[in-house]
FIKEDO-326924 format. One record per atom (N, C-alpha, C): residue number from 1; residue in three letters; x, y, z. Coordinates in nm, 4 decimals. Layout:
! residues N
> k_r_xx_yy_zz
> NUM_Ala_X_Y_Z
...
This chain:
! residues 112
> k_r_xx_yy_zz
> 1_Met_-8.4286_2.6240_1.3209
> 1_Met_-8.3793_2.4960_1.2759
> 1_Met_-8.2439_2.4620_1.3370
> 2_Lys_-8.1642_2.5607_1.3661
> 2_Lys_-8.0306_2.5375_1.4203
> 2_Lys_-8.0304_2.5143_1.5709
> 3_Lys_-8.1431_2.5333_1.6353
> 3_Lys_-8.1467_2.5252_1.7810
> 3_Lys_-8.0981_2.3897_1.8334
> 4_Ser_-8.1477_2.2822_1.7772
> 4_Ser_-8.1064_2.1500_1.8252
> 4_Ser_-7.9593_2.1229_1.7964
> 5_Trp_-7.9091_2.1714_1.6832
> 5_Trp_-7.7668_2.1547_1.6533
> 5_Trp_-7.6816_2.2350_1.7497
> 6_Asn_-7.7266_2.3536_1.7859
> 6_Asn_-7.6540_2.4330_1.8852
> 6_Asn_-7.6505_2.3611_2.0196
> 7_Ile_-7.7620_2.2981_2.0543
> 7_Ile_-7.7680_2.2225_2.1804
> 7_Ile_-7.6700_2.1057_2.1750
> 8_Ile_-7.6630_2.0364_2.0614
> 8_Ile_-7.5673_1.9258_2.0455
> 8_Ile_-7.4241_1.9774_2.0617
> 9_Phe_-7.3950_2.0927_2.0034
> 9_Phe_-7.2609_2.1498_2.0150
> 9_Phe_-7.2258_2.1772_2.1617
> 10_Val_-7.3170_2.2384_2.2352
> 10_Val_-7.2924_2.2677_2.3771
> 10_Val_-7.2786_2.1374_2.4558
> 11_Ala_-7.3631_2.0390_2.4247
> 11_Ala_-7.3528_1.9088_2.4907
> 11_Ala_-7.2152_1.8471_2.4651
> 12_Gly_-7.1644_1.8617_2.3431
> 12_Gly_-7.0312_1.8119_2.3104
> 12_Gly_-6.9223_1.8809_2.3903
> 13_Leu_-6.9386_2.0100_2.4142
> 13_Leu_-6.8416_2.0825_2.4971
> 13_Leu_-6.8423_2.0303_2.6407
> 14_Phe_-6.9619_2.0035_2.6932
> 14_Phe_-6.9692_1.9460_2.8282
> 14_Phe_-6.9110_1.8048_2.8304
> 15_Glu_-6.9259_1.7315_2.7206
> 15_Glu_-6.8648_1.5989_2.7144
> 15_Glu_-6.7131_1.6099_2.7234
> 16_Ile_-6.6563_1.7052_2.6518
> 16_Ile_-6.5116_1.7284_2.6613
> 16_Ile_-6.4741_1.7564_2.8066
> 17_Gly_-6.5552_1.8406_2.8722
> 17_Gly_-6.5280_1.8760_3.0117
> 17_Gly_-6.5274_1.7566_3.1047
> 18_Trp_-6.6258_1.6667_3.0892
> 18_Trp_-6.6275_1.5539_3.1837
> 18_Trp_-6.5220_1.4494_3.1522
> 19_Val_-6.4882_1.4325_3.0245
> 19_Val_-6.3832_1.3360_2.9909
> 19_Val_-6.2487_1.3851_3.0458
> 20_Val_-6.2200_1.5121_3.0261
> 20_Val_-6.0968_1.5691_3.0816
> 20_Val_-6.1017_1.5637_3.2336
> 21_Gly_-6.2192_1.5927_3.2912
> 21_Gly_-6.2340_1.5875_3.4361
> 21_Gly_-6.2082_1.4495_3.4940
> 22_Leu_-6.2519_1.3449_3.4248
> 22_Leu_-6.2280_1.2093_3.4751
> 22_Leu_-6.0795_1.1789_3.4871
> 23_Lys_-6.0017_1.2350_3.3967
> 23_Lys_-5.8573_1.2086_3.3990
> 23_Lys_-5.7817_1.3010_3.4934
> 24_His_-5.8254_1.4276_3.5043
> 24_His_-5.7435_1.5278_3.5720
> 24_His_-5.8017_1.5827_3.7021
> 25_Ala_-5.9215_1.5436_3.7403
> 25_Ala_-5.9811_1.5987_3.8630
> 25_Ala_-5.9050_1.5487_3.9855
> 26_Asp_-5.8711_1.6436_4.0743
> 26_Asp_-5.7963_1.6104_4.1956
> 26_Asp_-5.8656_1.6552_4.3233
> 27_Ser_-5.9646_1.7410_4.3120
> 27_Ser_-6.0295_1.7928_4.4324
> 27_Ser_-6.1789_1.7633_4.4266
> 28_Val_-6.2444_1.7827_4.5392
> 28_Val_-6.3891_1.7603_4.5471
> 28_Val_-6.4619_1.8533_4.4497
> 29_Val_-6.4201_1.9784_4.4424
> 29_Val_-6.4845_2.0739_4.3522
> 29_Val_-6.4689_2.0289_4.2073
> 30_Glu_-6.3498_1.9846_4.1702
> 30_Glu_-6.3288_1.9380_4.0323
> 30_Glu_-6.4136_1.8151_4.0022
> 31_Trp_-6.4284_1.7253_4.1003
> 31_Trp_-6.5130_1.6079_4.0801
> 31_Trp_-6.6601_1.6469_4.0704
> 32_Leu_-6.7016_1.7457_4.1480
> 32_Leu_-6.8397_1.7931_4.1372
> 32_Leu_-6.8648_1.8566_4.0004
> 33_Leu_-6.7688_1.9332_3.9519
> 33_Leu_-6.7821_1.9924_3.8180
> 33_Leu_-6.7841_1.8843_3.7097
> 34_Thr_-6.7056_1.7798_3.7293
> 34_Thr_-6.7073_1.6677_3.6356
> 34_Thr_-6.8443_1.6010_3.6345
> 35_Gly_-6.8998_1.5770_3.7529
> 35_Gly_-7.0337_1.5178_3.7624
> 35_Gly_-7.1403_1.6057_3.6997
> 36_Leu_-7.1310_1.7353_3.7221
> 36_Leu_-7.2251_1.8295_3.6609
> 36_Leu_-7.2118_1.8271_3.5093
> 37_Ser_-7.0892_1.8186_3.4597
> 37_Ser_-7.0676_1.8120_3.3155
> 37_Ser_-7.1268_1.6842_3.2555
> 38_Ile_-7.1155_1.5727_3.3267
> 38_Ile_-7.1768_1.4477_3.2798
> 38_Ile_-7.3273_1.4657_3.2672
> 39_Tyr_-7.3883_1.5196_3.3731
> 39_Tyr_-7.5333_1.5392_3.3706
> 39_Tyr_-7.5750_1.6324_3.2566
> 40_Leu_-7.5089_1.7462_3.2453
> 40_Leu_-7.5480_1.8444_3.1441
> 40_Leu_-7.5275_1.7913_3.0024
> 41_Ser_-7.4182_1.7201_2.9785
> 41_Ser_-7.3955_1.6682_2.8439
> 41_Ser_-7.5043_1.5684_2.8055
> 42_Met_-7.5390_1.4788_2.8956
> 42_Met_-7.6425_1.3793_2.8655
> 42_Met_-7.7808_1.4438_2.8537
> 43_His_-7.8105_1.5364_2.9430
> 43_His_-7.9402_1.6039_2.9395
> 43_His_-7.9582_1.6815_2.8087
> 44_Leu_-7.8562_1.7551_2.7702
> 44_Leu_-7.8644_1.8318_2.6456
> 44_Leu_-7.8731_1.7407_2.5238
> 45_Leu_-7.8036_1.6283_2.5267
> 45_Leu_-7.8148_1.5319_2.4172
> 45_Leu_-7.9583_1.4807_2.4054
> 46_Ile_-8.0204_1.4505_2.5163
> 46_Ile_-8.1594_1.4036_2.5165
> 46_Ile_-8.2527_1.5115_2.4631
> 47_Val_-8.2336_1.6345_2.5070
> 47_Val_-8.3184_1.7453_2.4606
> 47_Val_-8.3062_1.7617_2.3093
> 48_Ala_-8.1841_1.7621_2.2584
> 48_Ala_-8.1637_1.7806_2.1142
> 48_Ala_-8.2174_1.6624_2.0344
> 49_Ser_-8.2119_1.5433_2.0919
> 49_Ser_-8.2573_1.4237_2.0211
> 49_Ser_-8.4080_1.4201_2.0023
> 50_Arg_-8.4786_1.5062_2.0680
> 50_Arg_-8.6231_1.5134_2.0465
> 50_Arg_-8.6556_1.5639_1.9067
> 51_Asn_-8.5636_1.6391_1.8461
> 51_Asn_-8.5871_1.6993_1.7149
> 51_Asn_-8.4903_1.6521_1.6076
> 52_Leu_-8.3980_1.5645_1.6433
> 52_Leu_-8.2993_1.5129_1.5483
> 52_Leu_-8.2995_1.3605_1.5562
> 53_Pro_-8.2608_1.2945_1.4486
> 53_Pro_-8.2448_1.1488_1.4564
> 53_Pro_-8.1396_1.1149_1.5624
> 54_Val_-8.1735_1.0251_1.6509
> 54_Val_-8.0877_1.0002_1.7660
> 54_Val_-7.9498_0.9472_1.7245
> 55_Gly_-7.9422_0.8651_1.6217
> 55_Gly_-7.8126_0.8136_1.5780
> 55_Gly_-7.7210_0.9227_1.5271
> 56_Thr_-7.7769_1.0130_1.4491
> 56_Thr_-7.6985_1.1244_1.3962
> 56_Thr_-7.6575_1.2187_1.5085
> 57_Ala_-7.7516_1.2495_1.5971
> 57_Ala_-7.7216_1.3390_1.7097
> 57_Ala_-7.6089_1.2809_1.7952
> 58_Tyr_-7.6160_1.1514_1.8221
> 58_Tyr_-7.5140_1.0880_1.9053
> 58_Tyr_-7.3786_1.0848_1.8344
> 59_Ala_-7.3788_1.0578_1.7040
> 59_Ala_-7.2531_1.0559_1.6289
> 59_Ala_-7.1862_1.1928_1.6300
> 60_Val_-7.2636_1.2978_1.6103
> 60_Val_-7.2086_1.4337_1.6126
> 60_Val_-7.1587_1.4669_1.7526
> 61_Phe_-7.2375_1.4344_1.8538
> 61_Phe_-7.2029_1.4572_1.9944
> 61_Phe_-7.0694_1.3909_2.0299
> 62_Thr_-7.0556_1.2634_1.9966
> 62_Thr_-6.9317_1.1925_2.0310
> 62_Thr_-6.8142_1.2398_1.9457
> 63_Gly_-6.8409_1.2802_1.8213
> 63_Gly_-6.7338_1.3345_1.7375
> 63_Gly_-6.6764_1.4624_1.7950
> 64_Ile_-6.7661_1.5507_1.8396
> 64_Ile_-6.7205_1.6750_1.9034
> 64_Ile_-6.6391_1.6429_2.0283
> 65_Gly_-6.6901_1.5519_2.1084
> 65_Gly_-6.6211_1.5150_2.2319
> 65_Gly_-6.4849_1.4523_2.2065
> 66_Thr_-6.4787_1.3629_2.1103
> 66_Thr_-6.3521_1.2956_2.0790
> 66_Thr_-6.2484_1.3941_2.0266
> 67_Ala_-6.2872_1.4716_1.9275
> 67_Ala_-6.1937_1.5677_1.8688
> 67_Ala_-6.1491_1.6699_1.9722
> 68_Gly_-6.2422_1.7226_2.0478
> 68_Gly_-6.2085_1.8231_2.1486
> 68_Gly_-6.1170_1.7701_2.2563
> 69_Thr_-6.1406_1.6475_2.2989
> 69_Thr_-6.0573_1.5878_2.4028
> 69_Thr_-5.9146_1.5671_2.3532
> 70_Val_-5.8981_1.5193_2.2312
> 70_Val_-5.7640_1.4988_2.1751
> 70_Val_-5.6911_1.6315_2.1609
> 71_Val_-5.7597_1.7321_2.1097
> 71_Val_-5.6972_1.8641_2.0920
> 71_Val_-5.6579_1.9234_2.2273
> 72_Leu_-5.7459_1.9142_2.3270
> 72_Leu_-5.7111_1.9661_2.4604
> 72_Leu_-5.5935_1.8909_2.5211
> 73_Asp_-5.5890_1.7592_2.5030
> 73_Asp_-5.4756_1.6830_2.5547
> 73_Asp_-5.3445_1.7319_2.4952
> 74_Ile_-5.3451_1.7625_2.3670
> 74_Ile_-5.2229_1.8107_2.3016
> 74_Ile_-5.1891_1.9521_2.3478
> 75_Met_-5.2901_2.0411_2.3499
> 75_Met_-5.2646_2.1827_2.3788
> 75_Met_-5.2396_2.2122_2.5263
> 76_Leu_-5.3103_2.1436_2.6153
> 76_Leu_-5.3037_2.1799_2.7570
> 76_Leu_-5.2295_2.0794_2.8449
> 77_Phe_-5.2263_1.9530_2.8039
> 77_Phe_-5.1764_1.8507_2.8956
> 77_Phe_-5.0527_1.7774_2.8456
> 78_Gly_-4.9882_1.8339_2.7428
> 78_Gly_-4.8592_1.7819_2.7014
> 78_Gly_-4.8616_1.6499_2.6259
> 79_Glu_-4.9752_1.6104_2.5723
> 79_Glu_-4.9795_1.4898_2.4893
> 79_Glu_-4.8935_1.5135_2.3657
> 80_Glu_-4.8246_1.4108_2.3217
> 80_Glu_-4.7361_1.4235_2.2061
> 80_Glu_-4.8155_1.4564_2.0800
> 81_Phe_-4.7686_1.5556_2.0047
> 81_Phe_-4.8320_1.5931_1.8786
> 81_Phe_-4.7997_1.4871_1.7748
> 82_Asn_-4.9029_1.4373_1.7087
> 82_Asn_-4.8856_1.3360_1.6067
> 82_Asn_-4.9653_1.3806_1.4837
> 83_Pro_-4.8971_1.4127_1.3745
> 83_Pro_-4.9681_1.4605_1.2548
> 83_Pro_-5.0735_1.3617_1.2042
> 84_Phe_-5.0472_1.2335_1.2163
> 84_Phe_-5.1447_1.1342_1.1718
> 84_Phe_-5.2716_1.1417_1.2575
> 85_Lys_-5.2548_1.1650_1.3867
> 85_Lys_-5.3698_1.1797_1.4761
> 85_Lys_-5.4536_1.3016_1.4364
> 86_Ile_-5.3875_1.4103_1.4025
> 86_Ile_-5.4585_1.5312_1.3587
> 86_Ile_-5.5327_1.5042_1.2279
> 87_Leu_-5.4688_1.4327_1.1360
> 87_Leu_-5.5344_1.3960_1.0104
> 87_Leu_-5.6608_1.3145_1.0375
> 88_Leu_-5.6529_1.2205_1.1292
> 88_Leu_-5.7704_1.1394_1.1628
> 88_Leu_-5.8803_1.2230_1.2281
> 89_Ile_-5.8431_1.3225_1.3078
> 89_Ile_-5.9433_1.4125_1.3658
> 89_Ile_-6.0121_1.4919_1.2557
> 90_Val_-5.9352_1.5368_1.1565
> 90_Val_-5.9940_1.6097_1.0434
> 90_Val_-6.0931_1.5201_0.9692
> 91_Val_-6.0571_1.3943_0.9491
> 91_Val_-6.1484_1.3004_0.8838
> 91_Val_-6.2746_1.2817_0.9684
> 92_Leu_-6.2571_1.2662_1.0996
> 92_Leu_-6.3708_1.2518_1.1908
> 92_Leu_-6.4621_1.3738_1.1849
> 93_Leu_-6.4032_1.4918_1.1922
> 93_Leu_-6.4838_1.6135_1.1882
> 93_Leu_-6.5522_1.6318_1.0529
> 94_Ser_-6.4884_1.5868_0.9457
> 94_Ser_-6.5538_1.5915_0.8144
> 94_Ser_-6.6804_1.5071_0.8152
> 95_Gly_-6.6718_1.3905_0.8753
> 95_Gly_-6.7898_1.3055_0.8865
> 95_Gly_-6.8971_1.3670_0.9738
> 96_Val_-6.8561_1.4279_1.0849
> 96_Val_-6.9516_1.4932_1.1756
> 96_Val_-7.0234_1.6063_1.1039
> 97_Phe_-6.9480_1.6925_1.0362
> 97_Phe_-7.0111_1.8042_0.9653
> 97_Phe_-7.0952_1.7545_0.8484
> 98_Gly_-7.0505_1.6481_0.7843
> 98_Gly_-7.1293_1.5896_0.6766
> 98_Gly_-7.2634_1.5384_0.7269
> 99_Leu_-7.2631_1.4694_0.8396
> 99_Leu_-7.3892_1.4221_0.8989
> 99_Leu_-7.4808_1.5384_0.9329
> 100_Lys_-7.4226_1.6438_0.9864
> 100_Lys_-7.5039_1.7603_1.0207
> 100_Lys_-7.5676_1.8207_0.8959
> 101_Met_-7.4922_1.8269_0.7880
> 101_Met_-7.5409_1.8905_0.6659
> 101_Met_-7.6541_1.8116_0.5998
> 102_Val_-7.6516_1.6805_0.6105
> 102_Val_-7.7534_1.5998_0.5421
> 102_Val_-7.8714_1.5636_0.6304
> 103_Thr_-7.8674_1.6020_0.7580
> 103_Thr_-7.9754_1.5692_0.8504
> 103_Thr_-8.0576_1.6928_0.8780
> 104_Gln_-8.1885_1.6778_0.8691
> 104_Gln_-8.2776_1.7896_0.8956
> 104_Gln_-8.3433_1.7736_1.0318
> 105_Glu_-8.3674_1.8870_1.0939
> 105_Glu_-8.4338_1.8929_1.2224
> 105_Glu_-8.5839_1.8814_1.1989
> 106_His_-8.6520_1.8123_1.2864
> 106_His_-8.7962_1.7931_1.2738
> 106_His_-8.8660_1.8477_1.3980
> 107_Glu_-8.8836_1.9781_1.4040
> 107_Glu_-8.9476_2.0440_1.5183
> 107_Glu_-9.0896_1.9932_1.5370
> 108_Gly_-9.1201_1.9523_1.6592
> 108_Gly_-9.2566_1.9171_1.6948
> 108_Gly_-9.3028_1.7847_1.6402
> 109_Glu_-9.2178_1.7115_1.5688
> 109_Glu_-9.2596_1.5857_1.5091
> 109_Glu_-9.2715_1.4760_1.6136
> 110_Arg_-9.1892_1.4832_1.7138
> 110_Arg_-9.1915_1.3836_1.8219
> 110_Arg_-9.2513_1.4469_1.9450
> 111_Ser_-9.3369_1.3768_2.0109
> 111_Ser_-9.3935_1.4310_2.1352
> 111_Ser_-9.3071_1.3837_2.2501
> 112_Gly_-9.2924_1.4685_2.3479
> 112_Gly_-9.2028_1.4346_2.4585
> 112_Gly_-9.2764_1.4459_2.5825
């Protein structure tokens, strides 16, 4: 049952990678890795959406990406720490985890 949620989590990590890559890529290799991250994040989102409601899957996916990108900007790229921003990320993640908790996976229900 957790397989599709795990896929969404990994897709969210790749989303963080490509968003950061769009801002910070300076070389051909970094741009290729950014492009690969775009492909993998979207592909994994599609795979997971076969067994999860697409709206919920997308909301969780973008929540992971948004929160992760903000945290990485603060920790690695010198973005100014703002307690209110962190509070809003906590609220966002509460909603993401709440959606995950109330949504059930439907293995094999959709044909692909």
